N, C-alpha and C positions, 0 to 999 in steps of 0.2 A: 452358561452361568453356573457357578459352583457354590457350594456351601462354604462358610468361612473356615471350616476346619480342613479344607482341601489344601494340600501343599504343592500340587503340580501346577504347571502353566496351562491355563485355559486357552490362551492365545499367545502368539509370539509378541504382539504389540497391542496395547490398548491406547486409544486416542480419545482425549476429552475435547469435544467440539467438532461438529460436522458442518462447519462453514467452509470458507474457501481453503484455508491452510489444511485443516483436518481432513477434509474430503480428498484433496489432492494427494496428501501423504498416504491416505488409506489406499487409493487407487494405485499409486506408484509402488507401494510396498507389496500389495497383493499380487500385482502383475509379476513381481519377482519371486513369488512363491511364499510370501509371508502371510500368516493367519492373523487377521486384524479384527479387533472389536472397536467399532466407531460409535462413541457415545455422544448423544446430543440432548441437552437438557430440555429443549422445546419438543413437543410431541407432534407439531405440525410439519410434515415434510416440505411444505411450501414456505416455511419461515425464512426470513432473510434479514440481513443487517440494514437498518434504515439510515443511520448516520454514516455516510461514506461519500467519497468523491466520485464513486461509480466509474473509476477509470483504472485500467490496467496498463502500466507503463511498458515500453517496448522491451525492456530487459526480460520480461516474463514470457515473451512470445514462444521461445523454445519449449517452455513447460506446457503452455496451451497446446502446442503441436504434439508433444509427446503424449499428453492426455487424450488427444484426439478430439479436442473441443472446438478447433477452428471452424470446421464446416457447420457445426451446430450454432456457433456464435454468429457466423455470417448469415445463416438461415433465420436466426432470431432477430436480425436487424442491427446487431452491434455495429458501432461506427468506428472505423479506423481513426485512431486518435492523432491526427495531424494537429499542429498547434501554432499559434503566433502569440507574441507577448508584447504588451505595451510598456514602454519606458519613457522617461523624460526626453530621451534622444530620438524617439520615434518607435515604430513597430519593428520587432525582431521577427523575421519571417523565414524560417529555415526551409519551408516547403515551397518557396516562391521560385526556385531554380527552374529554368526552362530546359535544362539538360543536366546530365550527371546521374549517378546511381540513385535509385529510390531510397529514401531514408527508412530505417527499420520502424516498425509500428506495432502496436497491439490494439486494444479496443476500449472504447467507452461503452459500457453496458450497465443498465440498472441492476442492482443487486436482487431485485424482485425477479429478474430474469436469470441472472447468473447463479445465485445460490441454489435454487431448486434444480437447475440443470446439472451442476457438478455433484450435488448430493444424490440425485437420481442415478448418475453414472456410477458413483461409489456403491450405491445399494445393489446395482446390477453386476458389479465386478466380483467374479468368483474369488473367494478367500476373504471378503469383507462381510461382516455382520453389522448392519446398521441398527443400533438400539436407540430408538426415539423415546424421549421422556425420561432419560436417565441422567441424573446430575451427580457429579463426583462430590462426595461429602468428606472424604479423607483418603489418605494414602496408606497402603500396607507396606511396612518397612521391616526388613530383617538384616541384621549385621551391618547397619549403617547405610543400606541402599534401599531404593524403592523397588518393590516386587509386585505391585498391583495397586488397585484402587478399591475404595468402598464407594458404592453408588446407590442412590435412592431412585427407584423407578416404579413403574406401575405395579410390580409384584413385591414392593417393599425394598428393604435394604439388602444389598448383596455385595459379595466380595469377588472381584475379578482379578485373577493373577496373570501376569505376563512378564516376559523377559525385559520389556521396555515399556515405560509409560510416557506418553507424549501429551504435553499441554498445548492445545490449539484453541484455547478458550479465552483469547482476547487480552486486552491491556490490563484488565482487572483479574487476571488468571487465578482461579482457585487452586489449580495444580501448583503453580509457583508459590502461592501463599502457604499451602500445606507443606511444601518441601522446604520452605524458608530459603528460597533461592535469593542470593544477593541481588538487590534491586537499587537502581539509581533513578530518581525522578527529577526531571528538569522543568523548570517553570516555562510556561508559554505566555508571553505578554500580549498575545492576540486572542480574541474570541472569534467564534464563527457561527454564521447562520446560512442556511441554504433552502431553496425551494425549487420545485420542478415546474417548468413552463412548457406548454405545447405551442407549436408554431411560432417559435421565437427565432427570427432570422438572424444568422451570423455571417459576416463577410466570408465568402468562400465555403460556407458550411462547416468551418473547422473551429476547434476550440480556441478560446481567447483567455489570456491571463493578463491582469493589470498589476504592475509593480508600482504602487503609488508612494512608496517610501515614507512612512512604514506600512501603511495600510495595503491590503491585497484584495483582489477579487478574481473570480474566474467563471467562465461559462463553457460547459462541456456538452456538446450534442450527444444524445444517447439513442437507444433503440426506440421505436414506435413514435418518432417525431418529438421526443421529450428532451428538453435541455435542462441540465442541472446548473443552477446559477447560485454562486456562493459569494459571500462577503466575509472578509477576515480583517476587521479593523483592530488597531491598537486599543488597549483597554481604557484609554482616556475617553473613548467614545461610548463606553458601556452604559453610563447613566442615561444617556439619551435613548439607547436601544431598550433599556429596561422600562423607560417611561412610555415609549411608543414603538413597539417592535415593527409593526406593519409600516408605519410612516417612515421610520428611520431606515429600514431595509430598502424601501422603494426610493427614498431620497438619495441614499448612497449610490444605488445603481444608476439612477438618472444622471448623477454628476460624473460618471465615469467618462473618460475620453472616448469618443466614438461609441457611446453607450448603446447597448442592445435595447430595442424598443419594447420594453416590458409592458407598457400600457396598452399595446395592441395585441399582446399575446395572452393566452389563457393559462392562469396558474392552476395547476392540477394537484397541488399538495399544500399542506400547511407549511409555514416557515418554521423550520426546526433547527436546532443547533445546541451549542454548549458555551458557557462562559468560562469554563476552566477545562482545558484539554492538555494536560502536561505530556511531555515526551518521556517515555519509560524505556530504560535500558537494563536488561537482565543478563546474567550469565546464562548462556543457552543450554547448558547441560549440568547435571548432577549425577551421582551414581545411580544408574538404572532409570534415568529420566532425561528427557529432552524437551525443549520449548521451540515452537515454530510460530510464524506469523506475528501478530501483535503481542502475543504472550512473551516473545523473546525481545522484540524491539518495536516500540510504538513511535512512529515518526510524526512529524508535523503535518497535519492534514492539508496545509496549503500546497504541499508539493505533490500530493496524490500518489504516493509511493507504496501505501500499505498493501494494496491488492497484489502488486508485483512482487513485493518482498515476501508476502505470504506464500505465493506459488513457488518462488525460488527456494525459500528455506525448506519447504516440503520436499522439493526435489533433492536438495543437498543432503537432507537427512536420510531419505530413501537410499541414495547412492552410498552413503557412508556406512549404514548399519545393517543392510540386508544380510550379508554373510553372518554377522554376529548373532542377530536375532533368530536366525534359523539354525543356530548351533554350530556354525562353521568358522567362528572367529572370536576375537576378544572384544567384548562389548565396550569396555572402558576405553580401549584404544580407538574404536570406531566412533564413539561419542567425542573423544578428543579431536579426531579429524574433522567431524562436523563442526565443532565449536571453532576450530581454527578457520575453516572456510567462512563461517558466519561472520566472525570478527573481521577477517581480511576483506570481505566483500562489502560489508555494510557499516562498520564502525566509522570509517572516514566520512561517509555521507551523513551519518547521524551526528557526528561532531559538528559539521558545518551547519546542519539544521538546528541543533541545540543553541549554537551561538547566535544564529539569526533570530530564533524565537524568543530568547531570554530577555532581550531588550526592545524588541519590535522597533528596530532602528532603521535609519536610512542606509543606503549602500555605503560600505567602507571603500577606501581608495582602490583596492584590488577589484572589488565588484564593479565599481564605476568604470574601471579600465575595460573589463571584459564585456559588460553589458553595452556600453557605448559603442565599442568596436563591433559587437554583434548586430547592433541596429544599423551599422554603416557598411557592413561587409558580409557578403553571402557565405563565404567559407567560415567566418567566425560564427555566423548564425547557425550553421549546420554543426559546428563544433559544440556550441552551447546546447543544441538539441540532444546530442549524444550524452552530455552530462545530465541534462534534465530527465532524460529517459533512463538514467542509471546504467547506461551501457559502458561508461567510463567513470572512473573515480576522480576524486578531487586532485590527486597528484597528476594524472594524465590531463585533466582539464586545465591545470595551471602549469603545464610543462613549459620549458624555456622557449620552444618554438612558438607555441600559442601565445605566450606573453609578448614575445618579440613582434609577432604579427599584429597583435592588438595595439601595441605602441605605434607601429608603422601606420596602421589604418587611421588612428586618431591624429597622428601628425599630418598625414595627407589631408585629412578632413580640415584641420585647422589652417593648413596652407592654402587649401582651396577657398576657405571662407575669408581668408585675409587678402586674397588676390583681388585687385580692382577689376571690375567688369570691363571688357573690351567694348569700344564704341561700335 
């Protein structure tokens, strides 16, 4: 920590937010020789994000592996996140194959387990200084670029200078606000509530998602025998939920096709949620500044992508800026490279989610084609899983070969349905 009149760099990088994205970035940068100050506004090292899908999509498994967290997650009881999805054409079951290569996976794990685990790892990593109870109150700017932060902490207001400031402080990012980063906010025509249940049996012990067109629901098994059960109805249902949250939540779940038996399970949390959760898209960089995790891109919670994107963006940033923040490269060029990767890998997914969220609509013709085929064909189900896990983007998901196969699957199904039964 330095006095405000200091003009040197106290650290190579200062990160605001020691949750998933911030802690991952701190670890990955420090292992590459970067000096990192990791600021967290909450003073409790066991603090965690409460409102979350508690699921890490398979696209982030390589980051978990690089961090060295896989053995710890397995030991903590994290559940490999296999999944099946209900549609009006039946269940899509990508993991039902009796043979063939195993599908990629990551984990369902409660944030009360995950956040302290990764924050503790960051605190033990040489080169990282974890500063709990420090909240960014402003940015230090010189010649049109960010060169540090002002932070309020246990010892009062301080100025911390660094070559790079990273905002990992969530969808309402203070760092982004102080930097006046260009931001687009997209309406979400669904609201959401979730609760945790113990001993809630699910077929096959794997995650379930219901596409009710336009309403949604999911049940994800997590560590310690706890299942996260969420409902995401269109906002036309909001008055009923506001009038009777408990009753509406339970009634919605009981009406699901092949509904999980919540009446025989133990609810171990309150029903929590939000009636307004917009999708937020920001420019991921500015001079001397980068955004990662929800600070850069807040997706629709119904897809469960936030944790995976937080880990991925942390890794992309560390890979791009390490030489520059240690004085061996051009920082602006490095930030431009990170921004290009971020846009290329995530903006297509976000554009699809924005369109689906804005109107809370039934499936469009293209979605009907792909979802119906996936419910009828094992290869299409596995192809859909790769997209849902964000291992492929929209263009690969809707490539000509996949579209042709979907058409063929549906034509065969119609032909079989039209054929008279043999005596």
